[in-house]
N, C-alpha and C positions, 0 to 999 in steps of 0.2 A: 504494500500500500504506500501511498505517497507519504512523505515525511510529515506533512501537515495533518493528514488523517490519522496516522499512527500516533502523533503527538496528542491529538485531541482524545483519542481512545484511551491513551495512557493517563491523561488528566482525569478522565471520568473514572477510570479504575482506581486511581489514587484518592479521588474524592470519596468514593464508596468505602474503600478500605480504611481511610483515616476516620471517616464518620463512625465505622464499626468499632475501631480502636477507642475512640473517644467515648462512645456509648458503653463499651465494656468497662472503661476506667471509672465512669460515673455510676455504674451498677444498673443502667437501663437494660443492658444485655449481659448475659452471663459470660464469663471468660471462656474462650474457645479458640482453637486454631482455625483461622479462616481458610476456606477452600475456594477453588476457582469458580468463576461465574462468567456468563457470556454478555457481550455488548453487541447489539445488532441494530441494523437500520430498519425501522418500521416500514411496512409496505406503503402506508399512508403517512407522509411526512407532516400532516396536520397533527398527528399524534406525537410529534417530536422528531428530532434529528437522530437520536439514539435511544434505544430501550435496553434496560439492564434487568436481568432476572435474579440478582443477588438475594433478594428477600425470599424468593421461592427456594433457591439453592441452599439457603441457610435455615430453613424452617425447622428441620430436625436438630440442627446444630444449637439453635437458641431456644427450641421448644416453645415457639410462639407462632401465631398465624402470620403468613407472609405479609399481609397488608399492615399488620401491627409493626413488624420489623421494618417495613418500608417507611412508615411514619417516623419511627425512631431514627433511622438512618438520615432521612431528610432534615430532621430537626437538629442533627449534629453536622450536617454537610456545610462545607465552606467552599464557595466557588471563586474566591479571590485568586487572581492571577491565572485563571483558566478561560477557555472560550465559552464556558457554560453561562447562559443568561438566566435560565429558570428551569424548574423541574416540576413534575406532577406524578401522582400515583394513578395507575390505570389497572382496571380489572382486579384480579386476585392479589396483585402486589407488584406488578411491573413498575419500574421507575423510568419515566420518560424524561429525557433531557432536551432542552431547547438551546440552541447555540446563539451566541451574540452575532450582530451584524459584522463585526470585525473578522469573524471566521470566514465568511464568504468573500470579504474584501481580500483577505490574505491568500485565498485560493487563486484569485485573479492575478495578484501581485506575484505569486509563485510561478504561474504560467508565463507571465511576461519576463520574469527574471531568467527562467531556464530556457525559454524558446524552443529550439529544435531538440533539446535534451529533455524536455518535459515528458514525463511518463517513464523514463528510464530509472532503474534502481540497481542496487548491489545485491539483490536477492541471491543470485547464483554464486557470489563470492569468487568470481573469476575461475571457477572450475572449467576444465577443458572438455568441450563437447564436440563430437564429430557427427554431423548430420549427413547421411548418405541417402540420396534419392535419385529417382529416374533409373539410372544404371541399366538402360535399355540395351539389349543385345546389339552389337554393332553390325549385325547381319542384314539390317534393313532400316527403314525410316521409323521414327517414333509415332506411336498411335495415340488415340484419345486418352487411354489410361495413363500414359506417360505425361500427357498434358495436365491431368489432375495432380499426379504425383509431383510434377515440377512446381506448380503453383503452391501446393501444400508444403513441400519440403523447403522451398526457398523462403516462404513466409514464416515457417516454423523456425528456421535458422535465424531470421531477423528478430523474431520474438524472443528467442533464447538469448541473443546478444543484448537486446534491450533490457532483459531481466537480469543482466549482470554476469552471464556466462561468457567465457572465451569460446567462440563458436567458429568452426570451419565447415565448409561444404565440400562434399566429395562425390565423384562419379566413379563407379567401379566398372571398368571395361572388361567384359567377358570375352577376351581375345584368345581363349584356349578352350579345349574341350569339345564336346559333342556338337555344339551349335556351329563352331568354326569348321568342323569336319563336314557338317551338312552344307554349310556355306560354300566350301570348296567343291563339294560334289555338284551342287546346283550350278555354280559358275562353269565348272568343267562341261557339264551336259549342255548348257546353253551355248557355250563356245563351240562344242563339237557339232551342234545343230546347224551352225553357220556353214559348215563344210560337208556335212554328211546327212543322209536321210535315214529315217527309221529310228532315231534316237529319242526316247520318250523320258519324260520327267516322272520319277516316282511320286506317289501320293504325298509322302512325308517330306519332300524336298521343298525348297523355297520357290514359289511361283511368281513372285512379284516382278513388276516391270523394271525395277531397279537392277535385278539380276541380269535381265536381257541387255539393258543399257551398258552394264559393266563389261559383259562379254563382247559386245560390239566395239566398245572403246578399246578393249584389250586387243581385239583383232585388227583394228585400224593401225595399231602400232606394230604388232608382231606378225600380222598375216596368219598363215596356216602352219607356221613352223612348229607350234606346240601340239599339232595333231600327231606328230611322229615321235613324241616323247612318251615315257611311261606315265601312268595315271598320277602317281604321287608327285612327280615333277610338275606336271601340268597344273594340278590343284594348288601346289605351293606357289607357283608363279602367279596364278590368278588371285589367290588370297592376298599375296603381297602387293598386288596391284590395286585390288578393290578395297581391302580393309582400311587402309589409311584414308581413302576418300570417304568411306562411310563414317569413320571417326571424326574427320574434319566436318562432315555434314552434320553430325550430332552437335558438335561444338557451335557451328554456325547457327543452326536452328534454335538451340537453347539460348544463344546470345540474343537472337531476335526476340525471344521470350523473356528477355532481361535477366537471364540466369547466368551467373559466372561462378565457377568452382575454384576453390583453393587448390584442389588436386584432382587430376584424372589418373586413377590408380589402375594399372593393368594387371589382370589376373596372371598373365604370362610371366611377370616378374617373380611371382611366388614359386613358379617351377624353375625358372632360371637361377634364382639365388638359393634354392634348396629348402625354402621355408615350408613348402608343402610336404616334402619327404620328412622333414624334421618333425612336423606335427604327428606323422604316423609313428615315428619312433617314440615321441613323448607320450602318446596315447598307449603304446605298448608298455612303456615303463610304468604307467599309472596302474597297471594291473586290471584294466577294464576292457581288454580285448581278448579274442579267442579265434582260433582257426577252425573252419568247418568247410569241407569240400574244397580245400585249397584256397578259400577266400578268407580274408582277415575281417572279422566282425568287431563292432564296438558294442559293448554291453550297455546300451542306452536304458534298458529296463532297470539297471542299478540306480538310475536317477529319476525313476518315475515315468519313463516313456512306456508306451504300450507295446513296443517291439524294438528289437535290436536292428542295427543296420550295417551294411557292408562298407568298409573303408577301402579295401583293395580287392579287386576281382580276382578270380582264379587265374586269369591270364597275366596278372601282375600290374594291371592298369588301375590306378586309384579312381574312385568314383568322384562325381562332381562335388560331393560334400566336403572332401578333403581340402581343396583350395578355399572353400568357403570358411571352414574352421580356421585355416591358416590366416585368412584375410582378417577375421575378427580378432584373432590372437595378435596379429600385427597392429591392429587399431589400439587394443587395450593394454597390451604388454610392451611390444616393441616401440610403439610411438607414444604410449603412456596417456592416452585420453582417459579422463575420468568416466566418461559416458559415451557410448556409441548408440546413436539412434538411427534405425533403418526404416525407410518408408517402403513398404512392400505391398503387393497385391494380396487380396484376401485369400487367394489360393495357396498362400505360403503358411497357413495356420498350422499345418502339421509339421512344417520344416523348423519352426522356431524352437519348440521343446527339444528337438534333437541337437540343434546348434548349442543351446544353453547347456544341455547335458554334457556335450563334449568339452565346452569351456570349463565347466565345473570339474571334470576329470583332469583338466590341465592345471587346476589350481587357481582358476580365475573366477572371481565373484560374478556369477551369471546375471545378477541384478544390475550390473554395469552395462548390460546390453538391453535396450528397450526397442521393441518393434511396433511400429504403427501400421496396422493392417488396413488397407484402403479398399473400399468396395468399388464395384464397377460403375461406369458412367454410360448413360444412354443419351444419344443426341436426338432431340425432338424438333421437328420442323412442320409447321402447319398442323400441329396436333398429332402428327404421326411419328413413330420411332423410326429412325434411319438405321437400316440393317446393312451390315457389311461383313465380309469375310477376310480375315487376315491371311489365311492360306492362299486364297485366290489372288491376293495382291491388291484387293480393293478395300483394304482397311482405311478408315479415315485417319489421316496422319495429322501430326501437330501442325505442319505447314498448311495443309488444306483447311484446317480449322481456323488458323489465324488469317487466312485469305477471306474467310466468311465473316469473322467478327473482330472487333478491336481487341488488342492485347489487354487493355484495361479491363474489359468485360470478362475475358477469359480468366485472368488472375483473380478477379473479384468473385465471379460465379463459383469457381472451383473451391473457394474457401467459405462458401455460404453454409455448407453442411459439415458436420463432424466427419472425420475420415471414414469411420466404420459404417456410415449410412450410404445406401444406394442413392444415386443422384441422376435426375433427368435434367440435362442441359438444354434449355429452351433457346434455340438459335434465333427465333423471331424476337424474343424479349431482349436478348443480348445486344441487338442492333437498334432497338427501339429507343428513340431519344425523347423519353417522357419520364415522369416521376414513377411510373410502374416499373421502370428498369432501376434496380437498386444501386448500381454503380453510378448511373447518370444522376440519380437523386442525391447521392452524397457529393458528387462533383459539383452539382448545381448549387448546393448549399455553400460550398467554398467560393464558387464564382460569384454568388449573390453577395457574400460578405465583401469580396474585393470590389464589386460594383458599388456597394453602399459607400465604402470608404473613398473610392475614386470619384463618385458623383459629388460627395460633400467637399472634397478637395477642389473640384472644379468650381464650386461656389465660394471658395475661400475659407471653408471650415476644415481645419486640419486636426487630426487626432493628436492628443498630447498625453503625457503621463498623468495618471490620476492619483490623488491621495487616497489613503485608506478611508477617510471620512467620505470622500466623493463616491467611492465604490460601495460604501455602506448604504447608499441610497437605493441600491438594487434589491428591493424588498418584494417585488411582485412574485406571485407563485411561479410564473413561467421563467422568470429570471433565476429564482432560487433553484428550480429543478435543473436548469441548464448548468448552473455553476456546480451543483452537486455532481452532475454527470461528468463534468470536466475533471473533478477531483478523483473520479473512479478509474481514470486511465491506467495508472500504475498497477492497481489491483487486477484489472482485466489482463494486462500484459503478463503479470505473474501467474494468474490462473491459466492462461493459454500455455505458458511454459510448463506448468505443473502437469497439465492434462495432455500436452502435445496436440493442442487443438486450436489452430489460428482462427477458427470460426468465431470464437469469442470476440476477437478483435473486429472482425467483419460486422458482427451484430452490434458491437459497441459503437462503431462509427456510423452505422445506419441509424441507430437510435439517437445518436448525437445530432445528426442532420434533422431528424424529426423534431427533436426538442428545440433546435434553433428555429425551424420554420414556425413552430408554435409561439416561441418568444417573439419573433419578428411580426407575426400577425397580431399579437396582443399588445406589444409595447413599441410606441413610436421612438425612433432615434432622433430624427429632425423635428424641430418645433417644440422641444422641451427646454427647460432651463439649461444653461451652459453646463452646470455641474452634472445634471442627470444625463444630458446628451453625451458628454464625454465618458461618463461611466458606462453607458450603453454601447458606445463605440469601443470601449475597452473590452466589454464582454464579447462583442462581435469579433474583435481581433484575437482574443484568447481562444474563441471557438475555431477560428480559421487556423490558428497555430496547431491546435490539437487535431483537427481534421487532416491537415497537411502532414503532421507527424505520423499519423496512422497510415495514410496513403503512401507516404515515402517508405514506411516499413514494408508495405505490401508491393512496393515498386509499381504503384499506380499513379498516373499523373494527376496533379491538382491544378486544373486550368483556371486562370484568372478571368477568362471570358468564355461564354458559351452561347 
């Protein structure tokens, strides 16, 4: 929570505790060791800014009715030097606190003082966090699921950073293993089809247009000379030609999507530097492996998994899980990140326990690995779901999506729902320039504030710094609700970081836009006294600062004109 909010809650806590100590000293309450109690914000702020349940929590402690305890506490309460203006007892014994005007003024002064840093905190204490997301196979273009994972992962990394973690972004390139073998096979067959008849593509090979284009480009340079070489040589040459182009394509497409990574980590390095083989040896040494039918198995059932799994096949070739274990061991041990966060598709739910089991066997705290499982996305246009097949090569790619809709809309929409919820992406709504489009609605609020300030400046009315007394004039219900919402930004960022759910930030800024529009409809800026006009201008400016801070975090533009 913001320093101001935390300070206020601490003041209320001390008021209650000191009142209880004073009452015990005078004999109004029996001596007892005070237990904890909660301080909450009432749903209806007309009932107070904060509500305390101490009287109920201490009913057994003091052997009195909660309302009687509440009356004793308030008779001994001292509000001097705090933001508390008054209090009252509600219901069976809740104590409601009302804050002074200076509290609201100080929130706005805090926003103005911190500017672009408003909302940031040291909650994470600088712990090192690595967020790995997208990590699409480099054997073809990125699809719609990668588009959701990209927006989610990038925004989550920004949230973690704002919450006080040292955060890095990483893309894991699967440039080894079965998918690369399949990539080589598909390229080889498409290449041979250019020079020979009767060559067919197996059902499980890659059928995309990109494979055909790579084969043609390779042939333009090399002609048919690779028709006369052995299959392994032909595949190797084609993969070495096409794979770097695909990887560069991934980088270019993600950059268009405003995503930049600290590291592009290649799976092949784990094989080249021996880390993958070392993991096998370490797992053997752990005592949790066994050999059956010439294959090496890991006893995952020792760690609560439903079944064991193979590490090394009977032919001596490690399974795909070995480099995955080595990769996460590299993150958490070799590179020393305190936390590794993976954004994965929901189809990986069975994979996660096995990975954590292996890490535990290696002596790594598996709780240092957190996995966000992301559900599927369906594209909807004209009320109909757009169907596409990845295998046929007609999957909807990230690039084709961004040709249809603005990047701002894509990044905002994909963070509208929590990751584990299914999501229908409405293409018509995403391009709709009206208040029914949530990203347009938020951007319009920011542009409207800029317009208000710009128009007043054109009339010779310039915004200036306000005193706390001037800001204390903002007492209307709509003004107070807007200010309270501004104060909640830090809490929302921390909550998003705790839950790995940037949707909290998206909802926060959407609600902020709504509260601003309500304020602007109810409270005139121009035509009031100089002091009130300047105070309302300060509230507008603070709202603009917070909207921009959130949109910047999400890498969404904050337009000054629309």
